[in-house]
N, C-alpha and C positions, 0 to 999 in steps of 0.2 A: 334371701336370694331372689325372690320375685321382684323386689324393688330394683335390684341391680339389673335384672333382665328387662324390666320396663324402661329403665333409664337408657339402656343400650338400644332398645327398639325405638325410643323417642329420638335418640341421636342419629340413628340410621334413617328414620322416616323423613326428617326435615330435608336432608340433602337429596334423598330420592324424590320427594315431592318437588323440590326446586328443579331437579333434572327433568322431571316430567313436564313441568311448566315450560322449561327451556325448549324441550322437543316440540311441544305444542305450538310455541311461538314460532319456531323455525318452520314448522309445517305451514302455519298460516301465512308467514311472510313469503314462502315459496308459492303458495296459492295465489296471493295477491300481486306479488312483484317478482315472480320467478325469472322472467326474461330480463328485466332490468337489473336484478341482482346478479345474474350470470354475466351480463354485459359489463357491469361495473367491476366485477371480480376479474374478468378477462382484461379489461383496460388496466386495472391496477397491476396485474401480473405482467402484462406486456411492458409497461413502463418500468417496473422493477427490473425485468430482464434486460431492458436496454441499458439501464444503469450498470447492471452487473457486467454486461458485455463490454461496455466502455471501460470499466474498472479493470477487467482482464486484459484489454488491449494496452492500457497504460502500464500495468504491471509487466507485461511482456516487453514493452519498449524499455522500461527501466532495467529489467533483467538483461536485455540485449546490450544496453549501454554499459552496464556494470561488467558484463563478460568481456566486452571489447576493450574496455579501459584497463590498461595495465597499471600495476601499482607504481607509485612515484619512485620507489627505490630502484625498480627495474629500469625506468627511464633515466634516472640519474646515472646508473652504471653505464648506460649506453652513451650518455653525454661525455663522461670521463673516459670511456674506452675510445671514443672518437678522437679525443685530445691526444691520448697516448698513441693512437695509430698514426697521427700526424707527427709524432715525435716531440710533442710539446709537453712540458711539465709545468706545474704551477709556478715554480720559481723562474723558469724561463720566460713565462708570460709577464711576470712582475718586472723582470729586467727590461723587456721590450718597452713596457709602459714607462719605466724610469728614463730610459734613453730618449723616448719621444718627449717626455715632459722636460728633461734637462735641455734638449735641443731647442725647444720652443723658448725656454728662458734665455738661452744664449742669444737667439735671434732678436729678441725684444730689446736687448741692451744695445 
């Protein structure tokens, strides 16, 4: 059992030691370059936030466009409803075209 406990202690000691080294390195970096590190971090965050804000604005524009845009089916219904309101049906339009075409053919002869 003592060997198992020692192995566990060893396994825990290495990451703990690594963490202590990391903390000491952070402290030393703050001591030597605290103001510069803070300024760099602020600059990086400000630039990131500008990008995020631009992304939000673009997403809002896209969403607004999508909400304003009606589905094509709805627009198609309006097109055909307008034709019906004028009293024209599809066959009636085809007849008008045929008359125009045959009239042109007769004039050319």
